[in-house]
Structures are given as structure tokens and as C-alpha cells.
Phi, psi and omega in degrees: 000075186280078191299318182293322178297319179294318187280335176273005171057052170065039176295334177250359182261169178297136181277168177280137185280139179216158181290133184284114175228173182304139182294158182271165174242184178090165186300316182262007177100345176074160165194163194293338181278354185276359182267220187295333183271000182292142174278169176299321178295320176302315182294323177297316181293317181299321177300323179293311186281336173295314179294322180296321180299314179294323177298316180300314181302316180290313188294322184249018169054061178244151176237150179268135178222096186065233181275354185251158165255149180228163179296142180275205188263008172200172180270158181294161171286121181242025178291157177305323180295319179295318179294322178297319178297317179295320179300318178294322179298312183294322178298319179293322179297319176300315180296321180294321177294317181297336181282349179270125181298117183300323184288353177259000178273145173289163186305314181293320180291333176296321176293315179304317180297316181296319180293311182296321181294315184292320178294319180293320178299314181296321180292320176298322178295320179299320178294319179303319181276357180053046179293344176295348177279357174228072185277040179201152170211190183292341188255326190219148184213150183296330180288349175272000182270359184275305182290126177283120179272350169273185184268132169277126193250345187216168176300322179297320177302314182292321180294322177293323178295317177300319179294323178292323176301321178293336183268357184303314182302315179298314183295317180294318179298323178294320177296318179297322177296318177296319179297321179297322178293319177295318179300321182297326181257010177079020181257087179221161167296153176299140184302323184297334182275353183257006181302127176071001178293331176296332180296335180292343180279331190307313181300333183278352180270355187271146174277159175099177187287350178279350174297129183304336179296338181274347186307319180299342182269355182283331179224086183267152182298142178293345178292344175269126181307147184302317180297322178292320178299315180297318180295320179293320177298317179297317179295321179298315179299319180297314183289321180293310184291321187262342187237302187286311183301317176298327177293319175299320180297322178295319178297315180301315180296318179297317180298313187284327184265334187236305192286306184298319179295339184248002178297154188294149182264349175278163182242342189276142173299327182293345178275353175283167176304124184051045192294326181296317178292322177300314181296321178297322176295322178296320177301315181296318182298313188276334181254342187059022179242158180256041178278148177273163175304320180296319178296317180293320178302317180294319177300317181297316180300319180293317180294319180299317179297319180296314184287327174306316180296319177298319182295321179293324177295322179291322176302316179300323181294335178283343183090002179291137187256352184276190180280172177302313180297321179292325177294318177298318179298320177300314180297324186281344183244343185282123185295341180298340186264008186229141177287146179269338181221156175303322181296325178295317178296314179297323179295322177297314180297319179297323178297317177299316180300317183290322175298320180292325177306323181288348180254356184299329179296339179269356184248325183226161170260346178231145182227152181281156175274327185295135181247144177252168179242175178245130181221155171284152173299134181304142184304325186296333183243353187303322183297335182242015184262161178290173185294333179189161178201137183247142175216183186302308187279329186206152169254124183259133173241136185274118180255009176283138177055066184305328177296350176256012183237073184296139181289335181291344174272345196287332177296311179297318181297319181292318177299321182290309189275327190255283184213129009271020182279228198296315181296320175296317176305313182300320179293320178296320179294321181299324183255043186292163176291179183295098193204152182305147184298328182297335179289331179291333187242026173260136181223115173259127184298321181300321179285306186294312180286330173299317177296321179300314179289323174300323179298323176299312180296321180302330177302335177290333179278347187246006179071028185281339182264108192274342181225160174300331179292320177292323176295322175296322176299318176297316181295322179292327175292320178296317180293327175306316180287326177291319178301325179304322180299326182282311189277331176296310178291325179299313182287321189272344181222351187236010173084013178294143174275165176299317182295322178297321178294318178299315181296319182294317178294323179294323184287335189246002179219167177259022178296149177291153182302321180300313180294323182298315180293318178299317182293314180298320178294327176295318180293325179295315188270356182226068188304132173090333186298322184289349181283341190293323190299301187290320180294322177292316180296319179299320179295318181293318178292326176297316180293322177297317179299322178293321178295318179297318180293320183286325187258343177058229182295343181276355179292132177230120184293337183295305177294331175299312179291322177303315180293315183298314180280333178294340176292336189078181181287118184225159173300150183299324175297326177291318177304313181296314180301314184288322180288325176295322177295321178297318179301316179297321178295319179293323176298318180296320178299317181295322182293332183270358181279000000 
């Protein structure tokens, strides 16, 4: 339940992709309907989101730097009173949006209203469930929000970071108080999913320059005067050794002596207070759909069966003569499929990215100027981190435990996380069209993760999978997302055990055992999030199929993708409405030629 990530609207997550046009101005970012042609309803809505943008910056301590927002000089107030105040604010904002007649909004403002309403509704729901009382899960933790994993670019960036280091004790103490309240009412992540997560704190408790908090000061920009750099390093050492590291040590002691021994032993969301309703709300937040667990489970079973058949056909194409299980065993033990060094793995991913760069002209008509880099997952979190993750500044690949990182999966992973997936998405969002600023930093998992999985599939249209083994890797990744529909709903609403989920994922994918356990624990401790990928991708492929059927030989994937990404991150029902309207417009254009 990564509450801050959800509430800060993906400031550290991949952004929603949009077509790069000149940036907007004005408090809320501006948009073309806000001028002389704006309706009264448009102006009412714009007043709401302009004011909301400024409220967000103040409330979550963000500063604007060009087209981006960055962390401010302290952490937000996360007390129960602050969350209650925010919950009331978001509930009122939803009511205020609902009071504006939708049919009187211009087309772009209708999208703005839908996006703002859904994000505000989800945030109000999180406050209702008091998810801030569990600010950690198997994947993400509040103590990981201090060290900036992106690049600090200016003296102002460093000064704000130093100020946040000074604020660490207050912020950590507030989180511990919230955790104690959650522990008292049985609202914690399952204990089994927190195994070894306390170990990630240990490096941050140490004094000296080896503390990960000091890493940003080891290579500072030359644009900062040398004397200033030296003074900042000295201040950083003082704050880390005397302020931040002791705060990390207190968190470590609390986890080991109090929290972990008393965390709940059940795994299902339905076992939490009013858990069935909580899980349904989580499904709505992450998928933006009103599907029930039973409906999603059925969709997953059907998809798993379909992809299983594809995987068996690909096995036959390799010439392998054994069973499915024997093929998986072959993949997991044959050294040809594994990198010998971290640099070899990173080099393979970089090669995929560069090949994809050469095909982007066949996918879009507009491309972003902003460039991202490739980095290994930081050592402090690599043992419990996923295989890769993409964001605006960097695409991260996990080089820890190389025998669990097969290269035949890496093409699909790179397309999803790096390009044309999340890192590319983030750059497109940064250079968005003339549109309110809140739209640049809104992230719906169904849309964003759906695009990531769609990007993997798109690689089949572009010749990105060079061997049957890489195609099998793509299929195993697709089945991994389909399996999630089955085991997430199975564990959280149908009584599945953790072991049953592990076995099911093992039977239907070629993922390494290490990754399988990490993934299942992520689904246990983050109910509903894993459902977004496959449901979002299915919607996008469904819409593409409708466009191909309607336009026939006139279908061109480039304007289709331009339109899809040009919408920005939107709820899936909005995506469907807008893309169906685009298809009708394209049909009309063809009829008039």
C-alpha cells in the first residue's frame, strides 16, 4: 500500500505518454479550451483544477522546476489529522466536479473532469481505509523515499535534499505512529511478505560515506562551485551520521522487536477489517473498472489457457522434444540463457533499446526530446526488487543473482520498462500538449501498465524477438500477467494459499523461482495492483482490433498510437470512449476522400 506514491500521482513512477507539443503556461498548466472559446462549465472546471494544483504543491511539498515537479525541503505532514483533512478535501472536490454539467464541457475538459474526478475519488477512498497506517509492503517502503534515485541536477536540488535529511526523524516517527495504529487494529501487510525487508534498512544505519544517503554527493555537477560542493558534503555527513542514520536505526529496531513479530499471519485482503469492500475498492483504483473478483478470475483463466497454447507452439518451433515442464527445466539450467556479468545483462538490454530506437518511426509520428538512461537496480534494494522498472530519468535492470535473470525474458522486459514502454512514456508525458499540469503527473495503472504490456506485444509486429526463445520469454511474460488475474483474486477473495499461488505461477511461466516468490509476495501485500497490466493491455488490443476492422487497409498504427498516447493517462472507460470516437472520425475521413 504505497500510499505516498499513489497520492503524489506517480512523481517517481512512469508518466503517462502524450504527444510532445509546446508546454503550457499558467497556474494549472493551461489548455486551449480555457480561452475565448471556453464554456461556463469549462471555466468552472478550470478554476477547480488550477486551485487543486496549487493545493497539491503545498500539501505534498513539491516545487516546480520547468516542466517537472521535484521534492521540496521537507516531507509532508502524514498525521491522521492531515489525512482526514485531505480526505474531506478530495470528497468535496468530487462533489464539486459532479455539480458541473458534463454535457456542457468541451471535449478536452470532459477528459480533464474524468481524470480529476477518478484520482480524487481514489484518494478519498484510501483515506477512508486509512491505508497510511501501513506505509510499507513487500515492494515499497517509506524509508526508501528519502534517498533520491534520480539525479540531483542543481544546487537547489541538493539544498532541498539536505533539508529533507534534517526532517527524517520527524517523518519516520510519524510513520511509526501510523504503523502502531494499524498494528493495533490488525491492518498490516502479511508477515510472510515482509521477510528480510528490514535488512534493506541496515545500510542506511551506518555512519560514513558508505551510507547510501551520501551517494548523491559523490558525483556532484560541476555547475556547483567547488567550495559549495565541499560545504554541502560536510553538511551531508553531519546530517546523515547525526540525524538520519539514527532515525533509520530506530525504525529497524521497531520493525524487528515489535512490528514484524506481530504483523498479521493471514494473507487475504478480505481478512482485513471490512476486507471484501476494501479489495473491491483496490480493484477500482488500479483498473478503473467495476469488475468483481469473480469476473476477473474468469477472464484470467481464459487468458492463461490461450497463452499456454501459444507457449506450447513456440516450444515446438525450437525443436525441443520434451514436455512443457522439461522445457522449463531446460531454460532454467542451461547457461546459454544467462549473463555471466552484470555488464553483459545491461549490454543486452541496451542493445534491445537501441534496436527499438530504430523502429520508433514506425510506431509514432512524434517523439520526445527528453532522453533516459539505463542503470542497475541499487544494491540496497536489489535482493527484494523486481527484475526491472522504468521511469522518466532511468530504466533500472536488476543485476542481482544473475542465475535468476534469464536473457530470453530481457527483450520483453526492456520493451515494457524502457522503450516504447514506461521510460518513453515518461518523456512523452513531460513534453505533453497544452494541457493542465495535473494531467502530466497523473498515472492510472490500467493505462500505464496496460501500455507497458502492449509494448511487449507490439515487439512481435516489429521483429524485436530474434529467436523462438525470446518469443517464449515474451509469452511467459504475457502469461505472468494473465496468471496475476487468477492468483490475485484467488488469494484475496477465494481462499488461495500463498503456496498455491506460487505453484500456479511456476506451472504457467518460465520465471525463476526467486522472482516467483518476490512476485507472489508483491500481490499479497499490494491487493489489486497486479490486475491492471493484463486488463489494460486487453483493452488496448481490443481497441486496435476494432480500428483495424473498421479502417481495413487504411489502418495505420502510427496515428492510432499517437491518439492513444496523446490522451495521456486516463481511466480505461475514458480511453475506450475516446478511441471509439477517433475510429469513427477516421472512418468519416476515409468516406470523404
